[in-house]
C-alpha positions as CSV (number, residue, x, y, z in Angstrom):
1,F,13.6,-24.7,-8.4
2,L,11.9,-22.8,-5.5
3,Q,14.9,-20.4,-5.2
4,I,14.7,-19.7,-8.9
5,M,10.9,-19.0,-8.7
6,S,11.6,-16.7,-5.7
7,L,14.2,-14.7,-7.7
8,I,11.8,-14.4,-10.6
9,G,9.1,-13.2,-8.3
10,T,11.4,-10.6,-6.8
11,G,12.4,-9.3,-10.3
12,C,8.8,-9.1,-11.4
13,T,8.0,-7.2,-8.2
14,T,10.8,-4.7,-8.9
15,A,9.6,-4.2,-12.5
16,S,6.0,-3.8,-11.3
17,S,7.0,-1.1,-8.8
18,W,8.9,0.8,-11.5
19,S,6.0,0.5,-14.0
20,Y,3.5,1.6,-11.4
21,G,5.4,4.8,-10.9
22,K,5.3,5.4,-14.6
23,V,1.6,4.6,-15.1
24,F,-0.2,5.6,-11.9
25,A,2.1,8.2,-10.2
26,K,-0.2,11.0,-11.2
27,Y,-3.2,9.3,-9.7
28,S,-2.2,9.6,-6.0
29,S,-5.1,11.3,-4.3
30,G,-8.9,11.7,-4.3
31,I,-11.3,9.7,-6.4
32,Q,-8.6,8.9,-8.9
33,L,-6.6,6.9,-6.3
34,L,-9.8,5.0,-5.3
35,L,-10.3,4.1,-9.0
36,V,-6.7,2.9,-9.2
37,I,-7.3,0.7,-6.2
38,A,-10.4,-0.7,-7.7
39,V,-8.8,-1.4,-11.1
40,T,-5.6,-3.0,-9.8
41,T,-7.6,-5.1,-7.3
42,V,-9.9,-6.5,-10.0
43,M,-6.9,-7.1,-12.4
44,A,-5.0,-9.0,-9.7
45,A,-8.0,-11.1,-8.8
46,L,-8.6,-12.1,-12.4
47,V,-4.9,-12.9,-13.0
48,S,-4.8,-15.1,-9.9
49,L,-7.2,-17.4,-11.6
50,F,-4.3,-18.5,-13.9
51,N,-3.3,-20.7,-10.9
52,I,-6.3,-22.9,-11.7
53,V,-4.8,-23.6,-15.1
54,L,-1.6,-24.6,-13.5
55,L,-3.4,-26.9,-11.1
56,R,-5.3,-28.6,-13.9
57,M,-2.1,-29.1,-15.8
58,A,-0.4,-30.7,-12.8
59,S,-3.3,-33.0,-12.1
60,S,-3.6,-34.1,-15.7
61,G,0.0,-35.4,-15.9
62,V,1.5,-32.7,-18.1
63,Q,5.2,-33.2,-18.9
64,D,7.6,-31.5,-16.5
65,K,9.1,-29.1,-19.0
66,R,5.7,-27.7,-19.9
67,L,4.7,-27.5,-16.3
68,V,7.8,-25.7,-15.3
69,A,7.4,-23.2,-18.1
70,C,3.8,-22.6,-17.2
71,S,4.8,-22.2,-13.5
72,I,7.3,-19.5,-14.4
73,L,4.8,-17.7,-16.6
74,V,2.1,-17.7,-13.9
75,T,4.6,-16.5,-11.3
76,I,5.6,-13.6,-13.5
77,I,2.0,-12.5,-14.2
78,T,0.7,-12.9,-10.6
79,S,3.8,-11.2,-9.0
80,F,3.6,-8.3,-11.4
81,F,-0.1,-7.6,-10.9
82,G,0.0,-8.5,-7.2
83,E,2.4,-5.7,-6.6
84,W,0.2,-3.3,-8.6
85,R,-2.6,-4.2,-6.2
86,F,-0.4,-3.6,-3.2
87,L,1.2,-0.3,-4.0
88,P,-2.0,1.8,-4.0
89,S,-2.4,0.9,-0.3
90,V,1.0,2.3,0.4
91,V,0.1,5.5,-1.5
92,L,-3.2,5.8,0.4
93,A,-1.3,5.5,3.7
94,T,1.1,8.2,2.6
95,T,-1.5,10.7,1.5
96,S,-3.7,9.9,4.5
97,S,-0.8,10.5,6.9
98,K,-0.2,13.9,5.4
99,A,-3.8,15.0,5.4
100,G,-5.0,17.3,8.2
101,Q,-1.5,18.5,9.1
102,K,-1.9,21.7,11.1
103,Y,0.4,24.7,11.0
104,A,0.9,27.4,13.5
105,P,-1.5,30.3,13.0
106,V,-0.1,33.6,11.8
107,G,-1.7,35.4,14.7
108,S,-0.2,33.2,17.4
109,V,3.2,33.5,15.8
110,Q,3.0,37.3,15.8
111,T,1.8,37.2,19.4
112,Q,4.8,35.1,20.4
113,E,7.1,37.3,18.5
114,S,5.7,40.5,20.0
115,S,6.1,39.2,23.5
116,S,9.6,37.9,22.8
117,D,10.5,41.3,21.2
118,E,9.3,43.1,24.4
119,E,11.5,40.9,26.5
120,E,14.5,41.3,24.3
121,S,14.1,45.0,23.7
122,C,15.9,45.8,27.0
123,G,19.2,44.2,26.2
124,A,19.0,43.0,22.6
125,Q,18.7,46.3,20.7
126,D,21.7,45.4,18.5
127,V,20.1,42.2,17.0
128,P,19.5,42.8,13.2
129,R,16.0,43.0,12.1
130,E,16.7,40.6,9.3
131,N,17.2,37.7,11.7
132,D,13.7,38.4,13.1
133,D,12.2,38.3,9.7
134,I,13.9,34.9,8.9
135,Q,12.7,33.4,12.2
136,E,9.2,34.7,11.5
137,S,9.1,33.1,8.1
138,L,10.3,29.8,9.5
139,R,7.7,29.8,12.3
140,R,4.9,30.5,9.9
141,T,5.5,27.2,8.0
142,Q,6.5,25.1,11.0
143,P,3.9,22.4,12.0
144,V,2.6,22.7,15.5
145,V,2.9,18.9,16.0
146,D,4.4,16.8,13.2
147,T,2.6,13.4,13.5
148,T,3.1,12.4,9.8
149,D,5.6,9.6,10.6
150,I,3.5,8.2,13.4
151,K,0.4,8.2,11.2
152,Y,2.2,6.6,8.3
153,G,3.8,3.9,10.5
154,T,0.4,3.1,12.0
155,L,-1.4,2.8,8.6
156,V,1.4,0.6,7.2
157,S,1.1,-1.6,10.3
158,C,-2.6,-1.9,9.7
159,I,-1.8,-3.2,6.2
160,D,0.5,-5.8,7.6
161,F,-2.0,-6.7,10.3
162,G,-4.7,-7.2,7.7
163,D,-2.4,-9.6,5.8
164,Q,-1.8,-11.6,8.9
165,I,-5.5,-11.9,9.6
166,G,-6.0,-13.1,6.0
167,S,-3.3,-15.7,6.5
168,W,-5.0,-17.0,9.7
169,L,-8.4,-17.2,8.0
170,M,-6.8,-19.5,5.4
171,V,-6.3,-22.2,8.1
172,P,-10.0,-23.0,8.7
173,L,-10.7,-22.5,4.9
174,V,-8.1,-25.2,4.0
175,G,-9.7,-27.5,6.6
176,A,-13.2,-26.8,5.4
177,L,-12.3,-27.6,1.8
178,D,-10.3,-30.7,2.9
179,I,-7.1,-29.7,1.1
180,T,-4.5,-32.2,2.1
181,R,-1.5,-34.0,0.6
182,E,-3.3,-37.3,1.1
183,N,-6.0,-36.4,-1.4
184,D,-3.5,-34.8,-3.8
185,W,-4.5,-31.3,-2.9
186,A,-8.1,-31.7,-4.1
187,H,-10.3,-28.7,-4.1
188,L,-7.3,-26.3,-4.2
189,D,-8.8,-24.7,-7.3
190,K,-11.9,-23.8,-5.2
191,M,-9.7,-22.0,-2.7
192,V,-8.2,-20.0,-5.6
193,V,-11.6,-18.9,-6.7
194,L,-12.8,-18.0,-3.2
195,C,-9.6,-16.0,-2.6
196,S,-10.2,-14.1,-5.9
197,I,-13.8,-13.3,-5.0
198,A,-12.8,-12.2,-1.5
199,S,-10.2,-9.9,-3.0
200,V,-12.8,-8.2,-5.1
201,L,-15.3,-8.0,-2.2
202,S,-12.7,-6.1,-0.2
203,L,-13.4,-3.1,-2.5
204,G,-16.6,-2.5,-0.5
205,F,-14.4,-0.9,2.2
206,L,-13.6,1.9,-0.2
207,T,-17.0,3.3,0.5
208,I,-15.9,4.4,4.0
209,L,-13.0,6.5,2.7
210,P,-13.6,10.2,2.1
211,R,-13.4,11.2,-1.5
212,T,-11.5,14.4,-0.8
213,S,-8.8,13.2,1.5
214,A,-8.1,9.8,0.0
């Protein structure tokens, strides 16, 4: 059963990624991206509350078939909107890594070219002028230092690191709520509510992002 639920979650994640590209692809920068982050986060937080319904059904002794059907439905919904919530963070990392990329100034390129032309004028009179024009056009658009990949890797690592911190914070939360097998996972619904609230509160960090470069 767990393997089937995992496959269902994977399929829903794939469908969610495809639908995100169709719906939100044009909102990939600026204030529009911040709004997408806010909307998808709130939607995912609200959808996660369906787990409470599943917990109440399990504790009330609902028949196995109905419980399995409800579990599949909740998995489909939460996986779909959970991926919607995650993807804007990847888009933000992509746009942020490309922001501020510096290119070689035209003046410096011309200076380098003039000095190289003087050095080559003695023995390279036969080089066609067209080759120099091609090299000049390439140098004008070539980044001085291309750090896009490093920035992107760092930002994605920060996303994964934040997920790890959240997982570690769950340990004392489970202990504080006294959620154990012995008490039949009591207060698990409270943890679902607290996680949903914390997810919405994370939107406060959007205030530190610049509106123009997001």
